[in-house]
Every structure is written in C-alpha cells, then in structure tokens.
C-alpha positions as CSV (number, residue, x, y, z in Angstrom):
1,X,1.1,6.0,-14.5
2,X,4.1,5.6,-12.5
3,X,5.9,2.2,-12.1
4,X,5.4,0.6,-8.6
5,X,8.4,-1.5,-7.0
6,X,8.4,-4.1,-4.3
7,X,11.7,-4.8,-2.4
8,X,12.1,-8.7,-2.3
9,X,14.9,-11.0,-1.0
10,X,15.4,-13.4,-3.9
11,X,17.8,-15.9,-5.3
12,X,18.2,-16.4,-9.1
13,X,16.8,-19.6,-10.4
14,X,19.9,-21.3,-11.9
15,X,18.3,-23.9,-13.9
16,X,15.5,-23.9,-16.1
17,X,13.7,-26.8,-14.2
18,X,15.1,-29.4,-16.5
19,X,15.1,-31.8,-13.6
20,X,11.7,-30.9,-12.3
21,X,11.3,-31.8,-8.6
22,X,7.8,-32.0,-7.1
23,X,6.7,-33.4,-3.8
24,X,4.1,-36.2,-3.3
25,X,1.3,-33.7,-3.6
26,X,2.5,-32.4,-7.0
27,X,4.0,-29.0,-5.8
28,X,7.1,-27.8,-7.2
29,X,10.2,-28.1,-4.7
30,X,12.8,-25.5,-4.8
31,X,15.8,-24.4,-2.5
32,X,16.0,-20.9,-1.4
33,X,19.4,-20.3,0.3
34,X,19.5,-17.0,2.3
35,X,23.2,-16.7,2.0
36,X,23.1,-16.7,-1.7
37,X,20.1,-14.2,-2.0
38,X,20.0,-10.4,-2.8
39,X,17.5,-7.7,-2.0
40,X,16.2,-6.6,-5.3
41,X,13.7,-3.9,-6.2
42,X,11.1,-5.6,-8.5
43,X,9.0,-3.7,-10.9
44,X,5.3,-4.7,-10.4
45,X,4.6,-3.9,-14.0
46,X,7.2,-6.6,-15.2
47,X,6.0,-9.4,-13.0
48,X,4.4,-12.0,-15.5
49,X,3.8,-14.9,-13.1
50,X,4.0,-16.0,-9.5
51,X,4.1,-19.6,-8.7
52,X,3.6,-21.5,-5.3
53,X,6.5,-23.6,-4.4
54,X,7.7,-25.3,-1.3
55,X,11.3,-24.9,0.0
56,X,12.9,-28.4,0.1
57,X,15.1,-27.6,3.1
58,X,13.1,-25.4,5.4
59,X,9.6,-26.9,4.2
60,X,8.2,-23.3,4.1
61,X,6.1,-21.9,1.3
62,X,8.2,-19.7,-1.3
63,X,7.4,-18.3,-4.6
64,X,9.0,-18.1,-8.0
65,X,8.7,-14.8,-9.8
66,X,9.0,-14.6,-13.5
67,X,9.7,-11.4,-15.0
68,X,8.8,-10.1,-18.6
69,X,12.5,-10.3,-19.5
70,X,12.4,-14.2,-18.8
71,X,14.5,-14.0,-15.6
72,X,13.2,-16.1,-12.7
73,X,13.7,-15.7,-9.0
74,X,12.9,-17.7,-6.0
75,X,11.4,-15.5,-3.4
76,X,12.0,-15.6,0.4
77,X,8.2,-15.0,0.8
78,X,5.3,-17.1,0.0
79,X,3.0,-16.3,-3.2
80,X,0.3,-15.2,-0.8
81,X,2.6,-12.7,1.1
82,X,4.1,-11.5,-2.2
83,X,0.6,-10.8,-3.7
84,X,-0.5,-9.1,-0.4
85,X,2.6,-7.0,-0.9
86,X,1.8,-6.1,-4.4
87,X,-1.7,-5.1,-3.4
88,X,-0.4,-2.8,-0.6
89,X,2.1,-1.1,-3.2
90,X,-1.0,-0.1,-5.3
91,X,-1.6,3.7,-5.3
C-alpha cells in the first residue's frame, strides 16, 4: 500500500502545553502565526491524533496534528477540514 500525503500549512508547537490555555468552554486555545508557518507534506499514515483547537488571535477553528514521531503542529485548517482532506486523499 502506498503512503498518502496531504499538503498542509503548519506551525511547530514550540511548547509542550505546560501552560495549558483553555477558553471558557474548555477548548484548548493556540496561536497560529502565518508568518511563522511552513507548507509541509504530512504522511497520513503517521498522523496519530488531530485535536480541535481555537486560534486565540483570529478566533478561527484550527487543529493540532500529532505525528507518530511525537512532533506536533498547529494547522491552518480546522480539524473538520483536515479530516475531509485526508478522506479525499484516500485511493
């Protein structure tokens, strides 16, 4: 089976959420900065978790992608949009 990839604009999660920020509804709040982001090919087979989060500055839905290597990225897209892209990449 061939490994499938998706192209995603991401920013590296620089801390390990030691200072866990959440909004009043309990949703994790992160900051996605477009000027510090990169476009990255993510191997779908290595995505372990996709978490729903909210952008603290823009107020938009974002997602945190955790890879099997333990590296975490804040994605420009929401978790729902990211899951739709993964389904679309299916053979």
